[in-house]
C-alpha positions in Angstrom: 0.0 30.3 -6.5 2.9 32.9 -7.3 3.7 33.8 -10.6 7.6 31.7 -10.9 5.7 29.1 -9.6 3.0 29.0 -12.4 6.0 29.9 -14.7 8.0 26.6 -13.5 4.8 24.8 -13.7 4.5 25.7 -17.6 7.9 25.6 -17.7 8.0 21.4 -16.9 5.6 20.4 -19.3 2.7 18.0 -18.7 3.0 15.0 -16.2 1.5 12.8 -13.9 0.4 16.0 -11.7 0.0 18.6 -14.3 -2.5 19.1 -17.3 -2.5 22.1 -19.9 -5.9 23.2 -21.2 -8.1 25.6 -23.0 -11.1 26.9 -20.5 -13.0 26.6 -24.2 -12.9 22.5 -24.0 -15.8 20.4 -23.6 -17.1 20.1 -20.1 -16.6 16.0 -20.4 -13.2 17.0 -21.6 -12.3 18.9 -18.6 -14.2 16.6 -16.0 -11.7 13.3 -17.0 -9.1 15.0 -16.6 -10.1 16.1 -13.0 -11.5 12.8 -12.5 -7.9 11.3 -13.4 -6.0 13.5 -11.3 -8.5 13.0 -8.5 -7.6 9.3 -8.7 -3.6 9.3 -8.4 -2.8 11.9 -6.4 -4.0 15.1 -7.7 -2.3 18.1 -9.0 -2.7 21.5 -11.1 -4.9 21.9 -14.5 -3.6 25.2 -15.7 -6.5 26.6 -18.0 -5.2 29.3 -20.8 -2.4 26.8 -21.5 -2.1 25.1 -24.8 -0.5 21.4 -24.9 3.0 23.1 -26.0 2.9 25.1 -22.9 2.4 28.3 -24.7 -0.2 30.7 -23.1 -3.2 31.8 -25.0 -5.4 32.8 -21.5 -8.7 32.4 -20.2 -11.5 32.7 -23.0 -13.7 33.8 -20.0 -13.8 36.3 -17.4 -13.3 35.2 -14.1 -16.1 34.7 -12.5 -17.9 33.2 -15.3 -14.9 31.2 -15.9 -15.4 29.7 -11.9 -18.8 29.7 -12.5 -18.1 27.1 -15.8 -15.6 25.4 -13.7 -17.6 24.7 -10.6 -21.1 23.4 -12.3 -18.5 21.0 -13.7 -16.9 20.0 -10.2 -21.0 19.7 -9.5 -22.4 18.1 -12.3 -19.9 16.1 -14.4 -17.5 14.7 -11.4 -19.3 12.0 -9.2 -19.0 12.5 -6.2 -19.1 16.4 -6.8 -16.1 18.3 -5.0 -15.3 21.8 -5.0 -11.5 22.6 -5.9 -9.5 25.5 -5.2 -9.3 28.1 -7.5 -7.7 31.0 -8.5 -6.6 33.5 -11.3 -3.3 34.2 -12.1 -2.4 37.4 -13.9 0.2 36.2 -17.3 1.1 39.9 -18.9 -1.4 42.3 -19.2 -3.9 41.2 -21.9 -3.8 37.4 -20.5 -4.9 35.2 -17.5 -4.6 31.8 -16.6 -6.7 29.7 -14.2 -5.4 27.3 -11.7 -7.2 24.6 -10.4 -5.6 23.1 -7.4 -7.1 19.2 -6.3 -5.2 18.0 -3.1 -3.5 14.7 -2.8 -6.3 13.4 -0.2 -9.2 13.3 -1.6 -11.1 10.7 0.0 -13.7 9.4 -2.1 -11.7 7.4 -4.4 -13.0 6.5 -7.0 -14.2 9.4 -9.0 -16.1 9.1 -11.9 -16.4 11.7 -14.7 -19.2 11.9 -16.9 -18.2 11.0 -20.8 -20.7 10.8 -23.4 -23.8 10.0 -21.0 -22.0 7.3 -19.1 -20.2 7.5 -15.5 -16.7 7.0 -16.6 -13.4 6.0 -13.6 -10.2 7.6 -15.6 -6.9 7.2 -14.0 -3.6 8.8 -14.5 -0.6 7.5 -16.8 2.1 9.8 -17.4 1.0 13.2 -18.7 -2.4 11.2 -20.1 -5.6 10.1 -18.6 -7.3 7.1 -19.5 -9.9 4.6 -18.5 -9.6 2.5 -15.6 -9.4 -1.4 -15.9 -11.1 -3.6 -13.7 -8.8 -4.0 -11.4 -7.4 -0.6 -11.4 -11.3 0.7 -10.7 -11.2 -2.2 -7.2 -7.7 -1.1 -6.3 -9.8 2.8 -6.0 -12.4 1.0 -4.4 -10.4 -1.0 -2.0 -7.7 2.1 -1.4 -10.9 4.0 0.3 -12.1 1.7 2.2 -14.9 1.5 0.4 -13.9 -2.4 -0.6 -12.1 -4.6 1.6 -10.0 -6.6 -0.9 -9.1 -9.2 2.1 -12.6 -10.4 2.8 -13.3 -11.6 -0.8 -13.9 -15.2 -1.4 -11.7 -16.8 -3.1 -13.2 -18.7 -6.0 -12.6 -22.2 -6.3 -11.3 -22.5 -2.7 -13.2 -24.9 0.2 -13.1 -24.9 3.8 -10.4 -28.4 2.6 -8.0 -25.5 1.3 -7.9 -24.2 5.1 -5.4 -25.5 7.6 -7.8 -26.6 10.5 -4.0 -27.2 12.8 -3.4 -23.5 12.5 -7.1 -22.5 12.7 -7.5 -24.6 16.1 -4.4 -22.8 17.5 -5.3 -19.9 16.0 -8.5 -19.9 18.4 -7.6 -21.8 21.0 -4.6 -19.7 21.8 -4.6 -16.9 20.7 -7.9 -15.6 20.9 -8.9 -17.6 24.4 -11.9 -19.3 21.9 -13.0 -22.4 22.1 -13.2 -24.0 18.0 -15.3 -27.1 16.9 -13.5 -30.8 16.4 -11.7 -31.4 13.8 -14.5 -33.3 11.9 -17.2 -31.3 12.6 -16.8 -29.2 9.6 -20.0 -27.8 9.6 -19.2 -25.9 12.7 -15.7 -24.6 11.3 -17.9 -22.8 8.6 -20.3 -21.2 11.1 -17.7 -20.1 13.3 -15.3 -18.6 9.9 -18.8 -17.0 8.3 -18.5 -15.0 11.4 -15.3 -13.6 11.8 -15.0 -13.1 7.8 -12.9 -15.7 7.6 -15.3 -17.6 4.7 -18.4 -16.2 2.9 -21.5 -16.7 1.5 -24.3 -19.2 3.0 -23.2 -22.3 4.8 -24.0 -24.8 2.5 -21.7 -22.9 -0.2 -19.1 -20.9 2.2 -16.1 -19.6 0.5 -12.6 -18.9 2.2 -11.8 -15.4 1.8 -8.5 -14.2 0.2 -6.8 -13.3 4.1 -7.7 -16.5 5.2 -6.4 -18.2 2.7 -3.5 -15.9 2.7 -3.2 -16.6 6.9 -4.2 -20.5 7.0 -4.5 -21.5 3.7 -2.7 -25.3 2.9 -1.3 -23.7 -0.1 -2.5 -20.2 -0.5 -0.6 -19.8 -3.5 -2.5 -22.4 -5.2 -5.4 -19.8 -5.5 -3.3 -16.6 -4.9 -0.3 -16.3 -6.9 0.8 -13.1 -5.1 1.3 -14.5 -2.2 4.9 -14.8 -0.5 8.2 -12.7 -0.3 11.2 -13.2 -3.0 14.1 -13.1 -1.2 17.7 -12.3 -2.0 20.9 -11.2 -0.5 23.2 -10.0 -2.2 27.5 -9.7 -1.8 27.3 -5.9 -2.8 25.6 -2.3 -3.0 23.7 -3.4 -6.3 21.5 -6.2 -8.1 23.9 -8.9 -9.5 22.9 -12.4 -10.9 25.6 -13.9 -8.2 23.8 -14.1 -4.8 24.9 -15.2 -1.3 21.6 -16.8 -1.0 18.0 -16.0 -2.7 14.5 -18.3 -2.2 11.0 -17.8 -2.4 9.4 -18.0 0.6 6.0 -19.7 0.3 2.9 -21.3 2.9 0.3 -19.6 4.9 2.0 -15.9 6.8 0.9 -16.9 10.5 3.0 -20.3 12.0 1.6 -23.1 14.1 2.2 -23.1 17.8 2.7 -26.3 20.3 0.1 -25.8 23.7 3.3 -24.6 25.5 4.1 -21.9 22.5 6.7 -23.5 20.9 7.0 -22.8 17.5 6.2 -26.5 15.1 5.8 -25.1 11.9 6.8 -22.1 10.6 4.9 -19.5 8.7 6.0 -17.0 5.8 6.8 -14.3 8.9 9.0 -16.9 10.6 10.9 -17.6 7.2 11.6 -14.7 6.2 13.5 -13.8 9.8 14.7 -17.2 9.4 16.4 -15.6 6.2 17.8 -12.7 7.6 19.4 -14.3 10.6 20.9 -16.7 7.6 22.3 -13.5 5.8 23.2 -11.2 9.2 26.6 -10.6 10.3 26.7 -11.4 14.0 29.3 -9.4 16.7 30.5 -9.8 19.7 30.5 -7.6 22.8 31.2 -7.2 26.4 28.7 -6.3 29.1 29.1 -3.9 31.9 29.7 -7.0 34.2 32.1 -8.6 31.9 29.5 -10.9 30.1 29.9 -11.9 26.5 27.0 -11.4 24.4 26.0 -11.3 20.6 24.0 -9.2 18.3 23.1 -8.5 15.1 25.5 -6.4 13.6 23.3 -4.8 10.8 20.1 -4.4 11.4 18.1 -4.8 15.2 16.1 -8.0 14.1 13.3 -6.2 16.2 12.8 -3.5 12.8 13.1 -6.4 10.6 10.9 -7.9 12.0 8.2 -5.1 12.1 9.6 -3.9 8.2 8.5 -7.3 7.3 5.3 -7.4 8.7 4.0 -4.4 8.2 5.0 -5.1 4.3 2.5 -8.0 4.9 0.0 -6.8 6.5 -0.8 -3.9 4.2 0.5 -4.3 0.6 -1.6 -4.6 -1.9 -3.0 -8.2 -2.8 -5.2 -6.9 -5.9 -1.8 -6.6 -7.6 -1.3 -10.5 -9.1 1.9 -12.0 -9.6 4.1 -9.9 -7.3 5.9 -10.8 -4.6 6.9 -8.8 -1.6 10.7 -8.3 -2.1 12.9 -8.6 0.8 16.9 -7.7 -0.7 19.7 -7.8 1.5 22.6 -5.7 0.4 26.2 -5.4 1.4 24.9 -2.0 2.6 21.1 -1.8 3.3 18.2 -4.2 3.9 15.2 -3.0 1.4 11.9 -4.2 1.4 9.7 -3.4 -1.5 5.9 -3.6 -0.8 3.2 -3.2 -4.3 0.7 -0.7 -4.2 1.0 2.7 -3.6 -0.2 3.7 0.5 -3.6 3.4 1.3 -6.0 6.5 0.9 -5.1 9.4 3.3 -1.9 7.4 4.6 1.3 9.8 3.8 5.0 8.9 4.5 5.3 11.7 6.9 2.2 10.2 9.1 3.4 7.2 9.3 6.9 8.5 10.2 4.0 9.8 13.7 2.4 6.3 13.4 -0.8 7.3 11.7 -2.7 4.1 11.9 -4.7 3.1 8.8 -4.5 0.0 7.1 -5.3 -1.8 3.5 -6.2 -5.5 5.3 -8.0 -4.9 8.2 -8.6 -8.7 9.0 -5.0 -10.0 8.0 -4.5 -7.3 10.5 -6.3 -7.9 13.3 -5.3 -11.9 12.9 -1.7 -10.7 12.9 -2.1 -8.6 16.0 -3.4 -11.4 17.3 -0.4 -13.6 16.9 1.7 -10.6 18.8 3.3 -9.7 15.6 1.9 -6.0 15.3 2.8 -3.9 17.9 -1.1 -3.5 19.9 -0.4 0.2 19.5 0.6 0.5 16.1 2.9 2.4 16.8 5.9 -0.1 15.2 7.6 2.4 12.6 8.1 5.2 14.9 9.3 3.1 17.7 10.3 -0.4 16.7 11.8 0.9 12.9 12.6 4.8 13.2 13.7 4.5 17.2 15.1 1.5 16.5 17.7 2.2 13.7 18.4 5.4 15.6 19.5 3.4 18.8 21.7 0.5 16.9 23.7 2.7 14.7 22.3 5.9 14.5 20.6 6.0 10.5 17.5 7.2 9.4 15.5 4.5 7.4 13.5 5.3 4.4 10.5 5.4 3.4 9.9 5.8 -0.5 6.2 5.9 -1.6 6.8 5.4 -5.7 3.9 4.6 -8.5 2.9 0.8 -7.2 5.0 0.0 -4.7 6.1 1.2 -1.6 10.1 1.0 -0.2 11.1 1.0 3.1 15.2 0.7 3.4 17.4 0.2 6.5 21.0 1.9 6.2 23.7 -0.8 7.8 26.2 2.5 8.1 25.5 6.2 8.1 25.8 7.0 5.0 29.0 9.6 3.9 
């Protein structure tokens, strides 16, 4: 790090990625800040800088400060880490120690020794606090140590699943025999082997993924299931809407043996909403035939965006729907939750394959809702928008949500 970069960090003050600390603090205090930053997106801890931004400098020499830090990272952080450490001259008499924690440490949640116990801390603005049970669960989920979509849904039973959709899924999409409708014990055995139920056969409980995909009424048990959709006549949200609707029900549709859609799922409902609120324009082919096309955004790109939001959102965030909004200049989808561990926007643009909800993703892939290669974002969304109107989609990660925007026209 250059001195100018250090000066800029100090000038901007403490924030969600920067912490100021003296190097004579208790090891537990430093471990708390290290763990909290690791559990967010990494950052910098500046040793020898006071809370007000004044530089007091290291009280230890270079080697002693490094040994002290490495001992804390080995004995007061679980799992242990080796941070990047450097010492920057501040003036002839002062040194500042810089601890750099990259954003892609994979083993979340990191726990810090605190008063004889191991505690998970999270970063909230410029402060670090103990994680709630829900926040800690999301960290386990982000690291892949816990799959939320295979957790059982308390209070649910096989009767809360739509056996028609399940029979259609196994027969038509998995090419697999399924039990008769009244053989409930056989259904339980089958669903237990597919992670669609958990527990013992006599007390089998549907999983979150099963309820979302095939539930009769998913929102009875999972209020966060579904999409809130709205179409606005202007570029901003307004009380006046062209249409506002809440899309509810199982994610997948019900199909006939001939492949015809009999009952829609949330995916089809979302696409019907987009069609109702999207301009259609006519054009003449080279052969002189009249054809229609969706003027605002290619429906293949929209479908990919909707399915990605459904497959990858963080379902542990309760009471928050996916938001699908159509504005006069763009389509916008807001998906609750940060990107899964190790995933970045740049990696997404290149087709990086990682998922938060493996069960949901695999079932949606069986239905051909998701491209088998996993390259839907670079191929269908990015390339699709470029070919359609020359625009670049916006992929934006914020504190607790991911935003995808498809622009109807080039921005000037």
